[in-house]
Each structure stands twice: as C-alpha cells, then as structure tokens.
N, C-alpha and C positions, 0 to 999 in steps of 0.2 A: 439694831439698837443704835448704831451710829447715826442713822438717818433721823431717828426720834430726837436724839440729843442735839443734832445740828438744827433741826426744826425748832426745838425749844430755844436754843441760843439765838437763832435768827428772830424769833418772835419777841424775845426779851430785848434784844438790841433795837429792833424796830419800835417797840413800845417806848423805850428810853429816848430814842431820837424824836418820836412823836411828842412825848412829854416836854422835851426841850424846845421843840419848834412851835408848839401850839401858841405860845405867847406872841409869836411874830405873824401868825396866820389869821386872817379874818374868819369869823364863825361860818360865813357862807361857804368858804372854800373847804373848811373841815367837814361841813355837812355834805357837800358834793363828793368829797373823797370817801366818806363813810357810805354814802349811797352807792357809789361805784364799786366799793369792795363788797357790799351786800349783793349787788347784781352779779359780780364775778362768782361769788359763792353759790348763788342760785343757779347760774348757768353750769357751773362745774357739777353741782349736785344733779341737775337734770341730765347732763351728758352721761354721768355715771349710771343714773337710773335707767336711761334709755339703752345703755350698752348692756344692761343685764339681760340674761336669757330668760329670766322668769320674773315678771313684774309682780307676781303674787308674793314672792319672797321679799321684794323691796317694800311693798305696801305692808306686809305683815311685820317686817322688821321695824318700820317706822311706828306702827301701832303699838307693838310690843315695847319698843324703847320708850315711847311716850307714857305707857302705863307703868312701866318700871320706874321711870324718872319721877312720875307724879307720886307713886306710892313711897318712894324713898325721900321725897322732899328735896330733890336736887336743885330745883329752882330757888327755893329759900336758902339753901346752902351757898349757892352762887351769889345770891344777893347779899348775904352776910359777908362773904369773902370780898366782894366788891366794896362794901361799906368799910370793912377793915382796911383794905388797901387805900381807899380814899382818905381815911383818917390818918394812916401812917405815911402815905406818900404825899398827901396834900392834894389840893385841887379844888375846883369849884363843884357845884352840885351836879354838873353834867358828867362827872367822871364815870359813874356807874350806870349811866343810861345808854 
C-alpha cells in the first residue's frame, strides 16, 4: 500500500513540475520527451511479457482487458476526466492528448 501511495505522490509531483515547466520548454522538446517515455513504457511492457512463463496468459489478459474496458466505456470516462482536468487546471488544447 505504501508503494502505491508513493507512486501516486511521485506522479502528482512530476505532473505539477511538468505543468510549471512547460511554458519554458519548446514544443519539440516536449514531444521528444513524451515519445521517449512511450518507448520506455513499451520496452518495460515487452520485458515483462517476455519474462512470463505463459504467453497465452499475457495475450488472453490483454484481450480480456480490452473487451472489459470497451464494454465499460473506460476510454470515454478517461476522456471526460481529462477534459474536466483541462477545464479546471487550465491549459491549451494539447492537455488531454
């Protein structure tokens, strides 16, 4: 439980730092940073998937998670939350993209 709270706190602090610094950083640099974080996430996911002893479980979990997420409309809920945060926190149109 402590690890989850620490992770949440670190993400929140990092987001606030990013919101504060984005006015000083060029868009190209922010795009590169975002692409780099996406690549790290992809590599971490691949590493964890390849470390699995049963790839069928990994594939089934991804498929089942996608089906459940689509049936619950999670994507729409996340988009609504991002729009709410953009409206309340402020920012330009790229906040929720």
